C-alpha positions in Angstrom: -53.9 -64.5 33.0 -52.8 -62.1 35.9 -55.0 -60.8 38.8 -58.8 -60.7 38.9 -60.8 -57.4 39.0 -62.4 -59.6 42.5 -59.3 -59.5 43.7 -58.4 -56.2 43.2 -61.2 -54.7 44.9 -61.2 -56.4 47.9 -57.3 -55.6 48.6 -58.3 -51.8 48.1 -61.4 -52.2 50.4 -58.6 -53.2 53.2 -56.6 -50.5 52.3 -53.8 -52.1 51.1 -51.3 -50.1 49.0 -50.9 -50.9 45.2 -47.1 -52.2 45.8 -48.7 -54.7 48.6 -50.8 -56.4 46.1 -49.8 -60.2 46.0 -49.0 -61.0 42.7 -48.7 -64.3 41.2 -45.1 -63.9 39.0 -45.2 -67.7 38.2 -48.8 -67.5 36.7 -48.0 -64.4 34.9 -44.4 -65.5 33.4 -46.0 -68.8 32.3 -46.5 -69.0 28.6 -49.7 -69.6 26.9 -50.3 -72.3 25.5 -53.8 -72.7 23.8 -54.4 -70.9 20.6 -57.6 -69.3 21.3 -55.5 -67.2 24.6 -52.8 -66.6 21.7 -55.4 -65.2 19.2 -56.9 -62.7 21.4 -52.9 -60.8 21.3 -53.4 -60.2 17.4 -56.0 -57.2 17.3 -54.0 -55.7 20.2 -50.8 -56.2 18.0 -52.6 -54.8 14.8 -54.1 -51.5 16.8 -50.6 -50.9 18.0 -48.3 -51.6 14.9 -51.1 -52.0 11.7 -50.3 -53.9 8.8 -48.5 -51.4 6.5 -46.1 -50.4 9.1 -42.7 -52.1 7.5 -43.3 -49.5 4.6 -43.9 -46.7 6.6 -41.0 -47.7 8.8 -38.5 -48.2 5.7 -39.6 -44.8 3.5 -39.2 -43.2 6.7 -35.8 -44.5 7.0 -34.7 -43.1 3.7 -36.2 -39.9 4.1 -34.5 -39.0 7.5 -31.2 -41.0 6.9 -30.8 -43.0 3.6 -31.1 -39.9 1.4 -28.4 -38.1 4.1 -26.1 -40.8 3.3 -26.9 -40.9 -0.5 -25.6 -37.2 -0.6 -23.1 -37.3 2.0 -21.6 -40.0 -0.4 -21.2 -38.3 -3.8 -21.2 -34.4 -2.0 -18.8 -32.8 -4.7 -18.6 -32.3 -8.6 -15.2 -30.8 -9.3 -14.6 -29.7 -13.3 -11.9 -31.3 -15.2 -11.0 -28.3 -17.1 -10.4 -26.4 -13.8 -10.0 -28.1 -10.6 -10.7 -25.0 -8.5 -14.7 -25.1 -10.0 -16.3 -27.3 -7.4 -19.8 -27.4 -6.3 -20.5 -29.1 -2.8 -23.7 -30.5 -1.0 -23.5 -29.7 3.0 -27.0 -31.1 3.8 -30.2 -32.6 2.2 -34.1 -32.6 3.2 -37.6 -33.4 2.0 -39.8 -30.4 2.2 -43.7 -30.2 2.9 -46.1 -31.8 0.2 -46.5 -28.5 -2.1 -46.7 -27.6 -5.8 -45.5 -24.6 -7.7 -48.0 -23.2 -10.4 -46.7 -19.8 -11.9 -43.9 -19.1 -9.3 -46.9 -19.5 -6.7 -46.1 -22.6 -4.2 -49.5 -23.8 -2.7 -49.5 -26.8 0.2 -51.1 -29.8 -1.6 -52.8 -33.1 0.4 -53.6 -36.7 -1.3 -57.6 -36.2 -2.0 -57.2 -33.0 -4.3 -54.2 -35.2 -5.8 -56.4 -38.0 -6.7 -58.8 -35.6 -8.1 -56.6 -33.5 -10.3 -55.0 -36.3 -11.4 -51.4 -34.9 -10.0 -48.7 -36.8 -8.2 -48.3 -36.5 -4.4 -45.0 -35.1 -3.9 -42.6 -32.8 -2.0 -39.4 -30.6 -2.9 -36.0 -31.9 -2.5 -34.3 -29.4 -0.8 -30.1 -28.9 -0.7 -27.8 -26.5 0.7 -24.7 -26.0 -2.0 -21.6 -24.2 -1.7 -19.9 -23.5 -4.8 -17.2 -21.4 -6.7 -18.6 -18.9 -8.9 -16.0 -17.2 -11.3 -14.9 -16.1 -15.2 -12.0 -14.3 -16.1 -9.6 -15.5 -13.2 -12.1 -13.6 -10.7 -13.8 -16.6 -8.4 -16.0 -16.2 -5.6 -17.4 -18.6 -2.8 -20.9 -18.5 -2.1 -23.4 -20.2 -0.8 -27.3 -21.2 -1.4 -29.7 -23.1 0.8 -33.0 -24.7 -0.1 -32.2 -25.0 -3.4 -34.8 -27.3 -5.2 -33.3 -30.0 -7.0 -36.3 -32.3 -8.0 -39.6 -33.9 -6.2 -39.7 -36.7 -4.4 -43.1 -38.4 -4.1 -44.2 -39.1 -1.1 -46.1 -42.3 0.9 -49.2 -41.7 2.4 -49.3 -41.8 6.2 -45.2 -41.2 6.5 -43.5 -38.5 8.8 -43.3 -36.4 5.5 -47.1 -36.5 4.4 -49.4 -34.1 5.8 -52.0 -36.8 7.1 -49.2 -37.9 9.7 -50.5 -37.5 13.3 -54.0 -36.7 12.4 -56.7 -37.6 14.2 -60.3 -38.7 12.8 -61.6 -35.5 12.9 -58.7 -33.9 10.8 -58.5 -36.9 8.4 -62.0 -36.5 7.5 -61.7 -32.9 6.9 -58.7 -33.8 4.8 -61.4 -35.9 2.8 -59.4 -39.3 4.0 -60.8 -42.6 5.4 -59.5 -42.6 9.1 -59.3 -46.7 8.7 -57.1 -46.3 5.4 -53.6 -47.8 6.2 -52.0 -45.4 4.0 -48.4 -47.0 2.8 -48.7 -46.2 -0.9 -48.3 -43.1 -3.4 -50.5 -41.2 -5.4 -48.9 -40.7 -9.1 -50.9 -38.9 -11.7 -53.8 -39.2 -9.7 -53.5 -43.1 -9.3 -52.7 -44.8 -6.2 -49.5 -47.2 -6.6 -48.1 -49.5 -4.1 -44.5 -51.0 -4.3 -44.6 -54.6 -4.1 -42.2 -56.1 -1.4 -39.2 -57.5 -3.4 -37.2 -61.0 -2.1 -33.6 -60.9 -2.6 -30.5 -62.9 -1.7 -29.1 -61.1 1.3 -26.7 -58.1 1.1 -22.9 -58.1 2.1 -23.0 -62.2 2.9 -21.3 -64.9 1.2 -23.2 -67.5 -0.8 -21.3 -70.7 -1.6 -23.5 -72.7 -4.6 -23.0 -74.6 -7.4 -23.3 -73.2 -11.4 -25.2 -75.1 -13.9 -21.6 -76.5 -14.9 -21.3 -77.7 -11.5 -18.6 -75.6 -10.5 -18.4 -74.2 -6.7 -18.6 -70.0 -6.8 -18.9 -68.1 -3.6 -20.4 -65.1 -4.6 -21.7 -61.7 -2.1 -23.7 -58.5 -3.2 -22.1 -55.8 -2.0 -23.9 -52.9 -1.3 -22.8 -49.6 0.4 -23.8 -46.0 -0.1 -21.5 -45.2 -2.8 -21.4 -48.6 -4.5 -23.2 -51.6 -5.5 -21.9 -54.7 -7.0 -21.7 -58.3 -7.1 -18.3 -60.3 -6.9 -17.9 -63.9 -7.9 -15.3 -66.3 -7.2 -15.4 -69.2 -9.3 -13.2 -72.9 -9.1 -13.3 -74.0 -12.8 -11.3 -76.8 -14.2 -9.2 -77.1 -10.3 -8.3 -73.0 -10.9 -9.8 -70.3 -8.9 -11.0 -67.4 -11.0 -12.8 -63.8 -10.2 -15.6 -62.8 -12.2 -16.7 -59.2 -11.9 -18.2 -56.9 -14.4 -15.6 -54.3 -14.8 -13.3 -57.0 -16.2 -13.3 -58.3 -19.8 -12.6 -62.2 -18.7 -12.0 -64.1 -15.5 -9.0 -63.3 -13.4 -7.0 -65.6 -12.0 -7.6 -65.0 -7.9 -3.7 -65.2 -7.0 -3.1 -62.3 -9.8 -5.8 -60.1 -7.5 -3.9 -60.9 -4.5 -0.8 -60.1 -5.6 -2.3 -56.8 -7.2 -3.7 -55.8 -3.5 -0.3 -56.0 -1.8 -0.3 -59.7 -1.3 2.9 -61.0 -3.0 3.8 -63.8 -0.9 2.1 -67.1 -1.7 3.2 -68.5 1.7 0.8 -65.5 3.4 -1.9 -66.7 1.3 -1.7 -70.1 2.2 -1.6 -69.7 5.6 -4.7 -67.3 5.8 -6.4 -70.2 4.1 -5.5 -72.6 7.5 -3.1 -75.3 8.5 -4.8 -77.9 6.5 -3.1 -79.3 3.7 -6.1 -80.2 1.6 -6.8 -76.2 1.2 -2.9 -75.7 0.2 -3.5 -78.6 -2.2 -6.7 -76.9 -4.0 -4.6 -73.8 -4.4 -1.2 -75.0 -5.9 -3.0 -75.0 -9.5 -3.8 -71.0 -9.2 -0.5 -70.1 -7.8 1.4 -72.4 -10.6 -1.3 -70.4 -13.2 -0.1 -67.1 -11.9 3.8 -68.1 -12.3 3.0 -69.5 -15.4 1.7 -65.8 -16.6 4.6 -64.6 -14.9 2.9 -62.1 -12.5 5.4 -62.0 -9.0 5.4 -58.5 -8.0 1.8 -55.7 -7.5 3.0 -53.9 -10.2 2.9 -56.9 -12.6 -0.2 -57.9 -11.5 -2.1 -54.0 -11.8 -0.3 -53.8 -15.6 -2.0 -56.9 -16.0 -5.2 -56.2 -14.5 -5.3 -53.1 -16.9 -5.4 -54.6 -19.9 -8.3 -56.9 -19.0 -10.0 -53.7 -17.4 -13.5 -52.2 -19.1 -13.5 -48.7 -19.9 -15.4 -46.6 -18.0 -18.8 -44.6 -19.6 -17.5 -41.8 -18.1 -13.9 -41.6 -16.2 -13.2 -40.0 -13.5 -10.5 -38.0 -12.8 -9.6 -40.2 -9.6 -9.4 -43.2 -11.6 -7.5 -42.1 -14.4 -4.6 -40.8 -11.7 -4.4 -44.2 -9.7 -5.0 -46.2 -12.7 -8.2 -47.8 -13.5 -7.8 -51.7 -12.0 -6.6 -49.9 -8.6 -9.6 -48.1 -8.7 -11.8 -51.1 -9.6 -9.9 -53.1 -6.5 -10.5 -50.1 -4.1 -14.1 -49.1 -5.1 -16.1 -52.1 -6.7 -14.2 -55.5 -5.9 -16.0 -56.5 -2.4 -17.2 -52.7 -2.1 -18.8 -53.6 1.3 -15.4 -53.8 2.8 -13.7 -50.3 3.1 -10.3 -49.5 1.7 -8.5 -46.7 3.8 -5.3 -45.3 3.2 -5.3 -47.7 0.3 -4.8 -50.8 3.1 -5.9 -53.5 0.8 -5.4 -56.4 4.0 -8.8 -56.6 5.4 -10.0 -57.1 1.5 -7.2 -59.5 1.1 -8.9 -61.5 4.7 -12.0 -61.1 3.1 -11.0 -62.8 0.2 -9.0 -65.5 2.2 -12.6 -66.4 4.2 -14.1 -66.5 0.8 -11.5 -69.3 -0.2 -11.8 -71.3 2.9 -15.3 -71.4 2.6 -15.5 -72.3 -1.0 -12.6 -75.4 -0.7 -14.9 -76.6 2.7 -17.9 -76.8 0.4 -15.6 -78.8 -2.3 -14.2 -80.9 0.3 -17.9 -81.4 2.0 -21.2 -80.7 0.1 -22.7 -80.0 3.5 -21.3 -76.7 3.7 -23.3 -75.5 0.5 -26.0 -72.8 1.4 -29.6 -73.0 0.5 -30.6 -70.0 -1.4 -34.3 -70.4 -0.4 -33.4 -70.8 3.0 -35.3 -67.6 4.9 -32.1 -66.7 6.5 -29.9 -65.8 3.3 -32.7 -63.3 1.8 -33.8 -60.2 2.6 -37.1 -57.7 1.9 -36.6 -55.0 -0.1 -39.1 -52.7 0.9 -40.6 -49.2 -0.8 -37.3 -46.9 1.2 -34.9 -49.2 0.1 -36.1 -49.4 -3.8 -36.7 -45.8 -3.7 -33.1 -45.1 -2.4 -31.6 -46.8 -5.3 -33.6 -45.1 -8.0 -32.8 -41.6 -6.2 -28.9 -42.7 -6.0 -28.7 -43.6 -10.0 -30.7 -40.4 -10.8 -28.6 -38.3 -8.3 -25.5 -39.9 -10.1 -26.5 -38.7 -13.2 -27.5 -35.6 -12.5 -24.1 -34.9 -10.9 -22.6 -36.1 -14.1 -24.6 -33.6 -16.5 -23.7 -31.0 -14.1 -20.3 -31.6 -14.4 -20.4 -31.9 -18.3 -22.0 -28.8 -18.7 -19.5 -26.8 -16.5 -16.8 -28.5 -18.6 -18.4 -27.7 -21.5 -18.7 -24.0 -20.4 -15.3 -23.8 -19.2 -13.8 -25.0 -22.4 -15.1 -22.1 -24.4 -12.5 -19.4 -25.1 -15.0 -16.6 -25.0 -17.5 -16.4 -22.0 -19.2 -13.0 -21.4 -20.8 -13.6 -17.8 -19.7 -15.4 -14.7 -19.8 -19.3 -14.7 -22.9 -20.0 -12.1 -22.5 -24.1 -11.2 -25.6 -23.5 -9.3 -27.8 -22.8 -12.1 -27.3 -26.1 -14.1 -28.3 -28.0 -11.2 -31.6 -26.1 -11.1 -32.4 -26.9 -14.5 -31.9 -30.9 -14.0 -35.0 -32.3 -14.2 -33.8 -36.1 -14.0 -34.9 -36.8 -10.6 -38.2 -35.6 -10.7 -39.1 -37.3 -14.5 -36.8 -40.2 -13.5 -39.3 -40.9 -10.3 -42.2 -40.5 -11.5 -42.2 -42.4 -14.5 -40.3 -45.5 -12.6 -43.5 -45.6 -9.9 -45.9 -44.5 -12.8 -45.0 -47.6 -15.1 -43.4 -49.8 -12.4 -40.5 -50.4 -14.8 -36.7 -50.1 -12.5 -34.0 -49.4 -15.3 -31.0 -49.0 -13.8 -28.1 -48.7 -16.1 -25.1 -48.9 -13.8 -26.3 -52.2 -12.0 -27.9 -53.5 -15.2 -31.0 -53.9 -13.5 -34.1 -54.1 -16.0 -37.1 -55.4 -13.8 -40.9 -54.9 -14.7 -44.2 -55.4 -12.6 -42.3 -53.2 -9.4 -45.3 -51.1 -8.6 -49.2 -51.5 -9.3 -52.4 -49.5 -9.0 -54.0 -50.4 -5.5 -56.7 -52.6 -5.4 -60.0 -50.7 -3.9 -62.2 -54.0 -4.3 -62.4 -54.8 -0.8 -60.7 -53.6 2.4 -59.0 -57.2 2.8 -58.0 -57.0 -0.9 -56.1 -53.6 0.2 -54.1 -54.7 2.6 -53.2 -57.8 0.8 -51.8 -55.5 -1.7 -49.4 -54.2 1.3 -48.0 -57.2 2.2 -47.7 -59.0 -1.0 -44.1 -60.4 -1.8 -42.7 -60.2 -5.4 -40.0 -63.0 -6.1 -36.3 -62.6 -7.4 -36.7 -63.5 -10.6 -39.3 -64.7 -13.5 -42.7 -66.4 -12.9 -42.0 -68.7 -16.0 -39.0 -70.8 -14.5 -40.1 -74.4 -14.1 -38.0 -74.7 -11.0 -39.7 -76.5 -7.5 -37.2 -75.3 -5.2 -38.0 -71.7 -4.7 -42.0 -72.6 -5.2 -41.6 -75.0 -2.1 -43.1 -74.7 1.5 -39.6 -73.9 3.2 -39.7 -75.2 7.2 -37.6 -71.5 8.1 -40.7 -69.5 6.2 -42.8 -70.7 9.3 -44.2 -67.5 11.1 -43.0 -65.1 8.6 -44.6 -66.0 5.9 -48.2 -67.6 5.1 -48.2 -70.9 3.9 -51.5 -70.6 2.5 -52.2 -66.9 0.3 -50.3 -67.4 -2.6 -52.2 -67.1 -6.2 -52.8 -70.3 -8.9 -50.9 -70.9 -11.8 -47.6 -70.0 -13.2 -47.1 -67.7 -9.8 -47.8 -70.4 -7.3 -45.4 -70.5 -4.5 -43.4 -67.5 -5.9 -45.6 -64.7 -5.1 -46.2 -65.1 -1.5 -47.8 -63.5 1.7 -46.6 -61.8 4.7 -47.9 -63.3 7.8 -50.1 -61.0 10.2 -47.4 -60.9 12.8 -44.6 -60.2 10.9 -41.8 -57.4 11.7 -39.6 -56.0 9.3 -37.0 -54.2 10.8 -35.0 -51.4 9.9 -31.8 -50.9 9.8 -29.5 -50.1 12.8 -26.3 -47.7 13.0 -23.2 -49.8 12.8 -20.9 -47.1 14.8 -22.0 -48.1 18.9 -22.1 -52.0 18.0 -18.9 -51.9 16.5 -17.2 -50.0 19.6 -19.1 -52.1 22.2 -17.6 -55.6 20.0 -14.2 -54.1 20.4 -14.9 -53.3 24.4 -16.2 -57.0 24.6 -12.7 -58.5 23.8 -12.9 -59.2 20.0 -9.2 -58.5 18.5 -8.9 -56.4 15.7 -8.2 -57.5 12.5 -5.7 -55.3 11.4 -3.2 -56.5 14.1 -4.2 -60.4 13.3 -1.5 -62.2 10.8 -2.6 -64.4 8.6 -1.7 -67.5 10.5 -3.8 -66.8 13.4 -7.0 -66.1 11.5 -7.7 -69.2 11.8 -6.4 -70.8 14.9 -8.2 -73.6 17.0 -10.7 -72.8 19.4 -11.2 -69.0 18.1 -14.4 -67.7 15.9 -14.2 -64.8 13.6 -16.7 -62.0 14.4 -18.9 -60.9 11.6 -21.2 -57.8 11.5 -23.7 -57.1 8.8 -21.0 -59.3 6.8 -18.1 -57.3 7.7 -15.3 -59.0 9.2 -14.1 -57.1 12.7 -11.7 -59.3 14.0 -11.9 -62.8 16.5 -12.6 -63.8 19.4 -11.7 -66.8 21.4 -14.6 -67.3 23.8 -17.5 -67.0 21.1 -20.2 -68.1 23.4 -19.0 -66.0 26.3 -19.0 -62.8 24.1 -22.5 -64.4 22.8 -24.2 -64.0 26.2 -22.7 -61.0 27.1 -24.3 -59.5 23.8 -27.6 -60.7 24.5 -27.9 -59.4 27.9 -27.3 -55.7 26.6 -29.6 -56.7 24.4 -32.6 -57.9 26.8 -31.5 -54.6 29.0 -32.5 -52.4 26.1 -28.7 -51.1 25.4 -28.4 -52.5 22.1 -31.0 -52.8 19.6 -34.1 -55.3 20.4 -33.7 -57.0 16.8 -29.9 -57.3 16.2 -29.3 -61.2 15.8 -26.7 -62.8 17.2 -25.8 -66.4 16.9 -22.7 -68.8 17.0 -21.7 -70.8 13.4 -19.6 -73.7 14.9 -19.7 -75.3 11.6 -17.7 -72.4 10.4 -16.2 -71.1 12.9 -17.9 -67.9 12.7 -19.8 -65.3 15.0 -22.6 -63.3 13.4 -23.9 -60.0 14.4 -27.0 -58.6 12.0 -28.4 -55.3 12.5 -30.1 -55.1 8.9 -33.6 -55.4 7.1 -34.7 -58.9 7.9 -38.6 -60.3 8.2 -38.9 -61.5 11.7 -42.0 -62.4 13.6 
C-alpha cells in the first residue's frame, strides 16, 4: 500500500518538491482485504496504545475529574443544632505518592512498597472553609491541603512516579520497562481490579420477570445518587417498585404526586393509540378508588408508604420524605430544577409507552445479553463508587460529632470542625481493605460482591496481560443459565470468542479482544448546546400531545431526554459530519431507532473496536 521507495528516490533525483509527488489516492483509500495485511496493523496499534490503557484512562479520569464531581455534589456539612456552623469543601486533589512516619513525609515508589509490604498510596488533599466558634463568637476560617485520607495509586497512571519515565529512569527505580502497569500495590501485594460487566446505566430496559410480568427498569446514576427504578405491570395494573417505599405504589399516584393531576394529560403523553389508553385505564380506576385526585393527597399517601431513612437530613424533613424521594432518588438521572417535575413525568411516560409496546408486540422486548445494553465498569468507576460511599460516611460522622459537641451545655474550647475531619480514617481504611480482600460492601446500594480484585499472576508475561483484560460477569457463576454463556453475534470484535475458562465459569468470564478500545466519559455540556443549535426542540416547550406526533423523534443523550427533532436523518448526518471533522468526540455514538421513534446519542463508557 502507498508509494514505493524507488518512486520517491526517482522523483527526488528529478528535483521535484514533496507536494509534486504523484499520489494514487484510490489505492491509499482502498480497503485492506487480506487477513495477512490486516494483522500487520496489530503490533503498531499495541505500540501506540498497549493492552491496559483502558484501566489507566479510567483511573486518570477519576483522579482528575470524577473525584472533583463527587466532592462538588456533597460539598457541605451543616449542623442541625446550629445551622450557622458549617464545613464546606472548595477543592480536592490527589498529591504525590508519599508516606508520613513520625511527622516526616517521604516520597515512595512501587518497588520500595513491594519490598516493605506497604501500600503504594498518595494523600487526598482538600481545601475547606468552615465556621469556628464558641459562646456566640464565630469566625470564618480556611484551610488548604488538609489530608482526609490516602488513595491507592495505580501504577503508570498520571499520579504515579513511573508516569512518563524512560527505560533508564525505570531501571533506576527498580521497574521493568515492559511492565504495563494498570494494577495497585496493597500491603506489598500486586492487586488488579477485574473489569465488571454491568447493564447499561441511565437506559430504559424492557424485560419480563419470573412470573411473566413486563418491567421497564432504569438503573440511574448521577454524582449525587444511584438508584434503580422499576415500573411493572401486574394483573393489568401498573406499579412503581422503589427500595425507598415499603410496598409497590400505583403509578398514577406517583404522577399526581409530581404535579400531573389531569388523567387526560397522562393519556396524551402516551400517544393517540387507543390501545395505550385502554391499558392505562385500570391504573386510573385504582387511583380513583383509593380517593386520590390532587398532588397534596398523593404526597400524603406516599408519606405513609415511605421507609424511614438511616439518618434524616434537614432538607428531607423540611420538604417531606415522599417529596424528597421523588426529587432525589426516583429516576435520579433526570434532574429536578426549582421543583419542576415535568421532565420526570415525560420520562415516566416514555417508560410506560415502551412497556405497553412490549405488551402489544413481544419483539419490542430488550435482550439483556446484547452488548449494546451493557457497559464495562473499570477500575476508575469502581473506586469512584467506593470513594463516594466512604466520603458520605465520613461527612455523616463529622456532622454527628459537630452536633454532639454543640449539644453540650458546658464547653471550654472553641469548636473546630476541621479537627473531626482530620481524625476520620474511614476513607484510608475502607479503600485499603476493599482492594486487599476484593469484597465490595456498599450499604447504601445494598451491594455485596466478592472477588472484585485478584492477585496479579506473574507466572508468564501473557498471563499477566490476560488478567488485565479479563471481564467478570454481573451475577453468580453457579446459575444454570444458557443465555449469558452463549456466544453473542454482537460481541464480534470486542470480546474474544475463545478465551474463556472451563467449568462453571464457562462463557461468563470473558476476555477483551486485542484491539478493543474502552472509551471514557465525555463532557455533556457542549453536546447539549450543539443539539439545541441543530434544531432540537426543548422538552419544556412541548405539550403532552406533541411528544409522540408522527414523523418526529425523541432525542436522548446518555439516557436523558433533550427534546424532539422533526428531521432525524438530517440531524444524524450533521452530527456525524461534525464528528468526522473533529468538532465532536470521536467516540460519541449517534444512531436513529426507527421502531421506537428515538434518536440516541451516547458519550459514555463502552467497549468499542
